[in-house]
TORKOL-4160 file (C-alpha; in steps of 0.2 Angstrom, whole numbers, padded with zeros to 4 digits, m for minus):
342
<pt num="1" X="m0144" Y="m0076" Z="0176"/>
<pt num="2" X="m0138" Y="m0090" Z="0165"/>
<pt num="3" X="m0126" Y="m0103" Z="0173"/>
<pt num="4" X="m0115" Y="m0101" Z="0157"/>
<pt num="5" X="m0111" Y="m0083" Z="0162"/>
<pt num="6" X="m0093" Y="m0080" Z="0165"/>
<pt num="7" X="m0088" Y="m0064" Z="0174"/>
<pt num="8" X="m0076" Y="m0053" Z="0163"/>
<pt num="9" X="m0059" Y="m0050" Z="0171"/>
<pt num="10" X="m0057" Y="m0033" Z="0178"/>
<pt num="11" X="m0043" Y="m0021" Z="0181"/>
<pt num="12" X="m0043" Y="m0026" Z="0199"/>
<pt num="13" X="m0041" Y="m0045" Z="0194"/>
<pt num="14" X="m0025" Y="m0041" Z="0183"/>
<pt num="15" X="m0018" Y="m0030" Z="0197"/>
<pt num="16" X="m0020" Y="m0044" Z="0210"/>
<pt num="17" X="m0012" Y="m0057" Z="0200"/>
<pt num="18" X="0002" Y="m0046" Z="0194"/>
<pt num="19" X="0005" Y="m0040" Z="0212"/>
<pt num="20" X="0004" Y="m0022" Z="0208"/>
<pt num="21" X="m0008" Y="m0008" Z="0210"/>
<pt num="22" X="m0023" Y="m0004" Z="0198"/>
<pt num="23" X="m0014" Y="0012" Z="0193"/>
<pt num="24" X="0001" Y="0003" Z="0188"/>
<pt num="25" X="m0009" Y="m0009" Z="0178"/>
<pt num="26" X="m0017" Y="0006" Z="0169"/>
<pt num="27" X="0000" Y="0014" Z="0166"/>
<pt num="28" X="0008" Y="m0002" Z="0160"/>
<pt num="29" X="m0006" Y="m0006" Z="0147"/>
<pt num="30" X="m0004" Y="0011" Z="0141"/>
<pt num="31" X="0015" Y="0009" Z="0139"/>
<pt num="32" X="0019" Y="0023" Z="0151"/>
<pt num="33" X="0037" Y="0027" Z="0153"/>
<pt num="34" X="0034" Y="0028" Z="0172"/>
<pt num="35" X="0033" Y="0009" Z="0173"/>
<pt num="36" X="0049" Y="m0001" Z="0171"/>
<pt num="37" X="0050" Y="m0015" Z="0158"/>
<pt num="38" X="0050" Y="m0030" Z="0169"/>
<pt num="39" X="0034" Y="m0024" Z="0177"/>
<pt num="40" X="0026" Y="m0019" Z="0161"/>
<pt num="41" X="0030" Y="m0036" Z="0154"/>
<pt num="42" X="0022" Y="m0045" Z="0169"/>
<pt num="43" X="0006" Y="m0035" Z="0168"/>
<pt num="44" X="0004" Y="m0038" Z="0149"/>
<pt num="45" X="0007" Y="m0057" Z="0152"/>
<pt num="46" X="m0007" Y="m0057" Z="0165"/>
<pt num="47" X="m0019" Y="m0047" Z="0155"/>
<pt num="48" X="m0016" Y="m0058" Z="0140"/>
<pt num="49" X="m0019" Y="m0074" Z="0151"/>
<pt num="50" X="m0035" Y="m0067" Z="0158"/>
<pt num="51" X="m0040" Y="m0060" Z="0141"/>
<pt num="52" X="m0043" Y="m0044" Z="0149"/>
<pt num="53" X="m0050" Y="m0030" Z="0138"/>
<pt num="54" X="m0049" Y="m0012" Z="0144"/>
<pt num="55" X="m0064" Y="m0001" Z="0144"/>
<pt num="56" X="m0059" Y="0008" Z="0128"/>
<pt num="57" X="m0074" Y="0020" Z="0129"/>
<pt num="58" X="m0069" Y="0026" Z="0146"/>
<pt num="59" X="m0051" Y="0027" Z="0141"/>
<pt num="60" X="m0055" Y="0037" Z="0126"/>
<pt num="61" X="m0066" Y="0049" Z="0136"/>
<pt num="62" X="m0051" Y="0052" Z="0148"/>
<pt num="63" X="m0039" Y="0055" Z="0133"/>
<pt num="64" X="m0052" Y="0066" Z="0123"/>
<pt num="65" X="m0050" Y="0053" Z="0109"/>
<pt num="66" X="m0062" Y="0043" Z="0099"/>
<pt num="67" X="m0050" Y="0028" Z="0097"/>
<pt num="68" X="m0055" Y="0029" Z="0078"/>
<pt num="69" X="m0044" Y="0030" Z="0063"/>
<pt num="70" X="m0049" Y="0034" Z="0046"/>
<pt num="71" X="m0043" Y="0025" Z="0030"/>
<pt num="72" X="m0046" Y="0033" Z="0013"/>
<pt num="73" X="m0042" Y="0023" Z="m0002"/>
<pt num="74" X="m0047" Y="0025" Z="m0021"/>
<pt num="75" X="m0054" Y="0007" Z="m0022"/>
<pt num="76" X="m0057" Y="m0004" Z="m0007"/>
<pt num="77" X="m0060" Y="m0019" Z="m0019"/>
<pt num="78" X="m0043" Y="m0018" Z="m0027"/>
<pt num="79" X="m0031" Y="m0031" Z="m0020"/>
<pt num="80" X="m0017" Y="m0018" Z="m0015"/>
<pt num="81" X="m0029" Y="m0008" Z="m0004"/>
<pt num="82" X="m0038" Y="m0022" Z="0003"/>
<pt num="83" X="m0022" Y="m0031" Z="0009"/>
<pt num="84" X="m0015" Y="m0014" Z="0015"/>
<pt num="85" X="m0031" Y="m0012" Z="0025"/>
<pt num="86" X="m0028" Y="m0029" Z="0034"/>
<pt num="87" X="m0010" Y="m0023" Z="0039"/>
<pt num="88" X="m0018" Y="m0007" Z="0046"/>
<pt num="89" X="m0031" Y="m0016" Z="0056"/>
<pt num="90" X="m0018" Y="m0028" Z="0062"/>
<pt num="91" X="m0008" Y="m0014" Z="0070"/>
<pt num="92" X="m0021" Y="m0002" Z="0076"/>
<pt num="93" X="m0033" Y="m0014" Z="0083"/>
<pt num="94" X="m0020" Y="m0021" Z="0095"/>
<pt num="95" X="m0018" Y="m0003" Z="0101"/>
<pt num="96" X="m0036" Y="m0002" Z="0104"/>
<pt num="97" X="m0042" Y="0008" Z="0089"/>
<pt num="98" X="m0055" Y="0004" Z="0076"/>
<pt num="99" X="m0054" Y="0008" Z="0057"/>
<pt num="100" X="m0067" Y="0018" Z="0047"/>
<pt num="101" X="m0064" Y="0014" Z="0029"/>
<pt num="102" X="m0070" Y="0026" Z="0014"/>
<pt num="103" X="m0068" Y="0022" Z="m0004"/>
<pt num="104" X="m0067" Y="0037" Z="m0016"/>
<pt num="105" X="m0067" Y="0028" Z="m0033"/>
<pt num="106" X="m0052" Y="0039" Z="m0038"/>
<pt num="107" X="m0062" Y="0055" Z="m0037"/>
<pt num="108" X="m0054" Y="0070" Z="m0029"/>
<pt num="109" X="m0071" Y="0078" Z="m0024"/>
<pt num="110" X="m0076" Y="0062" Z="m0016"/>
<pt num="111" X="m0060" Y="0061" Z="m0007"/>
<pt num="112" X="m0063" Y="0079" Z="0001"/>
<pt num="113" X="m0080" Y="0074" Z="0005"/>
<pt num="114" X="m0074" Y="0058" Z="0014"/>
<pt num="115" X="m0062" Y="0068" Z="0024"/>
<pt num="116" X="m0075" Y="0080" Z="0030"/>
<pt num="117" X="m0086" Y="0065" Z="0035"/>
<pt num="118" X="m0072" Y="0057" Z="0045"/>
<pt num="119" X="m0069" Y="0074" Z="0053"/>
<pt num="120" X="m0087" Y="0074" Z="0058"/>
<pt num="121" X="m0084" Y="0056" Z="0066"/>
<pt num="122" X="m0070" Y="0064" Z="0076"/>
<pt num="123" X="m0057" Y="0052" Z="0070"/>
<pt num="124" X="m0040" Y="0053" Z="0079"/>
<pt num="125" X="m0030" Y="0052" Z="0063"/>
<pt num="126" X="m0031" Y="0047" Z="0045"/>
<pt num="127" X="m0021" Y="0035" Z="0033"/>
<pt num="128" X="m0024" Y="0041" Z="0015"/>
<pt num="129" X="m0020" Y="0034" Z="m0002"/>
<pt num="130" X="m0024" Y="0051" Z="m0010"/>
<pt num="131" X="m0032" Y="0054" Z="m0027"/>
<pt num="132" X="m0028" Y="0072" Z="m0027"/>
<pt num="133" X="m0042" Y="0078" Z="m0016"/>
<pt num="134" X="m0033" Y="0078" Z="0001"/>
<pt num="135" X="m0036" Y="0093" Z="0013"/>
<pt num="136" X="m0031" Y="0093" Z="0031"/>
<pt num="137" X="m0044" Y="0090" Z="0044"/>
<pt num="138" X="m0034" Y="0095" Z="0059"/>
<pt num="139" X="m0028" Y="0077" Z="0064"/>
<pt num="140" X="m0011" Y="0068" Z="0060"/>
<pt num="141" X="m0011" Y="0060" Z="0043"/>
<pt num="142" X="0000" Y="0047" Z="0035"/>
<pt num="143" X="0000" Y="0044" Z="0016"/>
<pt num="144" X="0002" Y="0027" Z="0007"/>
<pt num="145" X="0005" Y="0023" Z="m0011"/>
<pt num="146" X="0005" Y="0041" Z="m0019"/>
<pt num="147" X="0016" Y="0053" Z="m0009"/>
<pt num="148" X="0010" Y="0071" Z="m0005"/>
<pt num="149" X="0024" Y="0083" Z="m0005"/>
<pt num="150" X="0029" Y="0088" Z="0013"/>
<pt num="151" X="0019" Y="0073" Z="0021"/>
<pt num="152" X="0023" Y="0058" Z="0031"/>
<pt num="153" X="0021" Y="0043" Z="0019"/>
<pt num="154" X="0024" Y="0024" Z="0016"/>
<pt num="155" X="0027" Y="0020" Z="m0002"/>
<pt num="156" X="0034" Y="0006" Z="m0013"/>
<pt num="157" X="0052" Y="0007" Z="m0019"/>
<pt num="158" X="0046" Y="0012" Z="m0036"/>
<pt num="159" X="0064" Y="0016" Z="m0043"/>
<pt num="160" X="0072" Y="0000" Z="m0036"/>
<pt num="161" X="0058" Y="m0011" Z="m0042"/>
<pt num="162" X="0058" Y="m0004" Z="m0060"/>
<pt num="163" X="0076" Y="m0006" Z="m0061"/>
<pt num="164" X="0075" Y="m0024" Z="m0056"/>
<pt num="165" X="0063" Y="m0027" Z="m0070"/>
<pt num="166" X="0072" Y="m0018" Z="m0084"/>
<pt num="167" X="0089" Y="m0026" Z="m0079"/>
<pt num="168" X="0081" Y="m0043" Z="m0079"/>
<pt num="169" X="0074" Y="m0041" Z="m0096"/>
<pt num="170" X="0091" Y="m0033" Z="m0103"/>
<pt num="171" X="0104" Y="m0043" Z="m0094"/>
<pt num="172" X="0095" Y="m0060" Z="m0091"/>
<pt num="173" X="0086" Y="m0061" Z="m0108"/>
<pt num="174" X="0096" Y="m0049" Z="m0119"/>
<pt num="175" X="0081" Y="m0038" Z="m0124"/>
<pt num="176" X="0086" Y="m0022" Z="m0133"/>
<pt num="177" X="0069" Y="m0015" Z="m0137"/>
<pt num="178" X="0059" Y="m0013" Z="m0121"/>
<pt num="179" X="0042" Y="m0003" Z="m0120"/>
<pt num="180" X="0032" Y="0003" Z="m0105"/>
<pt num="181" X="0013" Y="0003" Z="m0103"/>
<pt num="182" X="0010" Y="0013" Z="m0087"/>
<pt num="183" X="m0003" Y="0022" Z="m0076"/>
<pt num="184" X="m0004" Y="0041" Z="m0076"/>
<pt num="185" X="0010" Y="0051" Z="m0069"/>
<pt num="186" X="0001" Y="0061" Z="m0056"/>
<pt num="187" X="m0016" Y="0060" Z="m0047"/>
<pt num="188" X="m0029" Y="0074" Z="m0045"/>
<pt num="189" X="m0032" Y="0090" Z="m0055"/>
<pt num="190" X="m0016" Y="0098" Z="m0060"/>
<pt num="191" X="m0006" Y="0084" Z="m0052"/>
<pt num="192" X="m0010" Y="0088" Z="m0034"/>
<pt num="193" X="0000" Y="0073" Z="m0028"/>
<pt num="194" X="0015" Y="0064" Z="m0034"/>
<pt num="195" X="0009" Y="0048" Z="m0042"/>
<pt num="196" X="0018" Y="0032" Z="m0041"/>
<pt num="197" X="0016" Y="0032" Z="m0059"/>
<pt num="198" X="0028" Y="0046" Z="m0061"/>
<pt num="199" X="0041" Y="0038" Z="m0051"/>
<pt num="200" X="0039" Y="0022" Z="m0061"/>
<pt num="201" X="0040" Y="0030" Z="m0077"/>
<pt num="202" X="0055" Y="0041" Z="m0072"/>
<pt num="203" X="0064" Y="0025" Z="m0066"/>
<pt num="204" X="0060" Y="0015" Z="m0082"/>
<pt num="205" X="0068" Y="0029" Z="m0092"/>
<pt num="206" X="0083" Y="0029" Z="m0081"/>
<pt num="207" X="0085" Y="0010" Z="m0081"/>
<pt num="208" X="0084" Y="0009" Z="m0100"/>
<pt num="209" X="0096" Y="0023" Z="m0102"/>
<pt num="210" X="0109" Y="0015" Z="m0090"/>
<pt num="211" X="0108" Y="0000" Z="m0101"/>
<pt num="212" X="0112" Y="0010" Z="m0116"/>
<pt num="213" X="0095" Y="0005" Z="m0124"/>
<pt num="214" X="0085" Y="0016" Z="m0137"/>
<pt num="215" X="0069" Y="0023" Z="m0131"/>
<pt num="216" X="0058" Y="0030" Z="m0145"/>
<pt num="217" X="0044" Y="0041" Z="m0138"/>
<pt num="218" X="0031" Y="0028" Z="m0145"/>
<pt num="219" X="0038" Y="0015" Z="m0133"/>
<pt num="220" X="0030" Y="0024" Z="m0118"/>
<pt num="221" X="0011" Y="0022" Z="m0117"/>
<pt num="222" X="0002" Y="0029" Z="m0102"/>
<pt num="223" X="m0016" Y="0025" Z="m0098"/>
<pt num="224" X="m0030" Y="0033" Z="m0087"/>
<pt num="225" X="m0037" Y="0025" Z="m0072"/>
<pt num="226" X="m0054" Y="0023" Z="m0079"/>
<pt num="227" X="m0051" Y="0009" Z="m0092"/>
<pt num="228" X="m0034" Y="0002" Z="m0088"/>
<pt num="229" X="m0036" Y="m0015" Z="m0097"/>
<pt num="230" X="m0044" Y="m0009" Z="m0112"/>
<pt num="231" X="m0032" Y="0006" Z="m0114"/>
<pt num="232" X="m0017" Y="m0006" Z="m0112"/>
<pt num="233" X="m0025" Y="m0018" Z="m0125"/>
<pt num="234" X="m0026" Y="m0003" Z="m0137"/>
<pt num="235" X="m0008" Y="0003" Z="m0132"/>
<pt num="236" X="m0001" Y="m0015" Z="m0136"/>
<pt num="237" X="m0009" Y="m0015" Z="m0153"/>
<pt num="238" X="m0001" Y="0002" Z="m0157"/>
<pt num="239" X="0016" Y="m0005" Z="m0151"/>
<pt num="240" X="0014" Y="m0021" Z="m0162"/>
<pt num="241" X="0010" Y="m0010" Z="m0177"/>
<pt num="242" X="0027" Y="0000" Z="m0176"/>
<pt num="243" X="0040" Y="m0003" Z="m0189"/>
<pt num="244" X="0052" Y="m0010" Z="m0175"/>
<pt num="245" X="0040" Y="m0016" Z="m0162"/>
<pt num="246" X="0047" Y="m0020" Z="m0144"/>
<pt num="247" X="0052" Y="m0037" Z="m0140"/>
<pt num="248" X="0048" Y="m0034" Z="m0121"/>
<pt num="249" X="0034" Y="m0024" Z="m0112"/>
<pt num="250" X="0035" Y="m0018" Z="m0094"/>
<pt num="251" X="0017" Y="m0015" Z="m0087"/>
<pt num="252" X="0017" Y="m0002" Z="m0073"/>
<pt num="253" X="0002" Y="m0010" Z="m0063"/>
<pt num="254" X="m0006" Y="m0027" Z="m0063"/>
<pt num="255" X="m0022" Y="m0022" Z="m0072"/>
<pt num="256" X="m0011" Y="m0015" Z="m0086"/>
<pt num="257" X="m0002" Y="m0031" Z="m0087"/>
<pt num="258" X="m0018" Y="m0041" Z="m0090"/>
<pt num="259" X="m0022" Y="m0028" Z="m0104"/>
<pt num="260" X="m0005" Y="m0031" Z="m0112"/>
<pt num="261" X="m0008" Y="m0050" Z="m0112"/>
<pt num="262" X="m0025" Y="m0048" Z="m0120"/>
<pt num="263" X="m0017" Y="m0036" Z="m0133"/>
<pt num="264" X="m0003" Y="m0048" Z="m0138"/>
<pt num="265" X="m0016" Y="m0062" Z="m0139"/>
<pt num="266" X="m0027" Y="m0051" Z="m0151"/>
<pt num="267" X="m0011" Y="m0048" Z="m0161"/>
<pt num="268" X="m0007" Y="m0066" Z="m0163"/>
<pt num="269" X="0009" Y="m0064" Z="m0153"/>
<pt num="270" X="0016" Y="m0078" Z="m0141"/>
<pt num="271" X="0022" Y="m0074" Z="m0124"/>
<pt num="272" X="0037" Y="m0074" Z="m0121"/>
<pt num="273" X="0043" Y="m0081" Z="m0138"/>
<pt num="274" X="0038" Y="m0066" Z="m0148"/>
<pt num="275" X="0036" Y="m0053" Z="m0134"/>
<pt num="276" X="0041" Y="m0055" Z="m0116"/>
<pt num="277" X="0030" Y="m0047" Z="m0102"/>
<pt num="278" X="0034" Y="m0042" Z="m0085"/>
<pt num="279" X="0022" Y="m0033" Z="m0072"/>
<pt num="280" X="0027" Y="m0021" Z="m0058"/>
<pt num="281" X="0013" Y="m0027" Z="m0048"/>
<pt num="282" X="0009" Y="m0045" Z="m0046"/>
<pt num="283" X="m0008" Y="m0049" Z="m0054"/>
<pt num="284" X="m0020" Y="m0060" Z="m0044"/>
<pt num="285" X="m0016" Y="m0078" Z="m0047"/>
<pt num="286" X="m0001" Y="m0073" Z="m0057"/>
<pt num="287" X="0006" Y="m0091" Z="m0056"/>
<pt num="288" X="m0010" Y="m0098" Z="m0063"/>
<pt num="289" X="m0010" Y="m0087" Z="m0079"/>
<pt num="290" X="m0004" Y="m0094" Z="m0095"/>
<pt num="291" X="0010" Y="m0091" Z="m0096"/>
<pt num="292" X="0013" Y="m0087" Z="m0077"/>
<pt num="293" X="0018" Y="m0068" Z="m0076"/>
<pt num="294" X="0035" Y="m0062" Z="m0070"/>
<pt num="295" X="0031" Y="m0048" Z="m0057"/>
<pt num="296" X="0036" Y="m0039" Z="m0041"/>
<pt num="297" X="0029" Y="m0044" Z="m0024"/>
<pt num="298" X="0023" Y="m0028" Z="m0017"/>
<pt num="299" X="0022" Y="m0033" Z="0001"/>
<pt num="300" X="0005" Y="m0024" Z="0002"/>
<pt num="301" X="0002" Y="m0029" Z="0020"/>
<pt num="302" X="0018" Y="m0022" Z="0026"/>
<pt num="303" X="0014" Y="m0005" Z="0019"/>
<pt num="304" X="m0002" Y="m0005" Z="0029"/>
<pt num="305" X="0008" Y="m0010" Z="0045"/>
<pt num="306" X="0021" Y="0003" Z="0043"/>
<pt num="307" X="0008" Y="0017" Z="0039"/>
<pt num="308" X="m0001" Y="0012" Z="0055"/>
<pt num="309" X="0014" Y="0012" Z="0066"/>
<pt num="310" X="0019" Y="0029" Z="0059"/>
<pt num="311" X="0001" Y="0036" Z="0063"/>
<pt num="312" X="0002" Y="0028" Z="0081"/>
<pt num="313" X="0018" Y="0037" Z="0084"/>
<pt num="314" X="0011" Y="0053" Z="0078"/>
<pt num="315" X="m0004" Y="0051" Z="0090"/>
<pt num="316" X="0007" Y="0047" Z="0104"/>
<pt num="317" X="0018" Y="0062" Z="0101"/>
<pt num="318" X="0033" Y="0051" Z="0097"/>
<pt num="319" X="0037" Y="0058" Z="0080"/>
<pt num="320" X="0047" Y="0074" Z="0077"/>
<pt num="321" X="0034" Y="0081" Z="0065"/>
<pt num="322" X="0047" Y="0081" Z="0050"/>
<pt num="323" X="0041" Y="0075" Z="0033"/>
<pt num="324" X="0048" Y="0057" Z="0029"/>
<pt num="325" X="0044" Y="0044" Z="0016"/>
<pt num="326" X="0047" Y="0025" Z="0021"/>
<pt num="327" X="0051" Y="0014" Z="0006"/>
<pt num="328" X="0045" Y="m0004" Z="0006"/>
<pt num="329" X="0057" Y="m0015" Z="m0005"/>
<pt num="330" X="0050" Y="m0027" Z="m0018"/>
<pt num="331" X="0054" Y="m0045" Z="m0023"/>
<pt num="332" X="0056" Y="m0052" Z="m0040"/>
<pt num="333" X="0046" Y="m0067" Z="m0045"/>
<pt num="334" X="0053" Y="m0073" Z="m0061"/>
<pt num="335" X="0041" Y="m0084" Z="m0071"/>
<pt num="336" X="0038" Y="m0089" Z="m0089"/>
<pt num="337" X="0031" Y="m0073" Z="m0096"/>
<pt num="338" X="0049" Y="m0066" Z="m0097"/>
<pt num="339" X="0057" Y="m0083" Z="m0103"/>
<pt num="340" X="0062" Y="m0090" Z="m0086"/>
<pt num="341" X="0057" Y="m0107" Z="m0080"/>
<pt num="342" X="0048" Y="m0102" Z="m0065"/>
């Protein structure tokens, strides 16, 4: 045996240094209500100091659990989902779980297949950003981004965020002709899930109405998921060709914002001198674009954290089973694309 070998700390080591029984250590590390707060804290301090890692396999066998959570997303390469994943991992790995990630490419059929696969892996629960193909697999589920009616979900404050953008353009910069280039209203065949796109569109219409602004039908342009940038580019050309083109455009997602900027450049328009642009989502390196893009910081990581906590509560039996949607607030980053100095 190598002289560099270091014996891993055991449950008995933690118990000895904490001055409690091994059974108490097990209960404390599982946050059992049978252990008082002072003892629980002392056990955790010792366990962390010794870098003690419980035998998760043995623990999961005793509980009849695999200690695995499934995460189903439309596109794992997209910044939003990749960052939300980090938030999920941050929370569930501390609780002893690992994450199995499946990307569905925004295809409802692939989503259903992914869920069947996760069921075969006997995951304890799932976090799903649905593309309309969700079917229950007999484990607790929490939804992110798109909200499934009757489910537990964590979503952005779409209404509040859109109101902030419209009010900023109307009140701070005096725009009266504001157009919207947004994503689809629903996801999945027949609108199987409430898309964030519908919430954003409804909020845009409501915010424009509150400011007493006209909203011709052609001022609303919706794109599919397949060719966001190209469709936004084409939609922008249509807007510029109107007898009264908009003086400001709200993009419903970051990729659409990039398409709008390309369309304005194609049309020889200057941003923000001719047309102001704001984005609901913050594009990657938004501050490095020319001009830097005014947008909302979505707090993607916090969405993942909250969803993970809700799922852990469900797995621990701490939730009441009622449907609920937690909303994550957004922060405005005002930059030069709308006429601000930032």
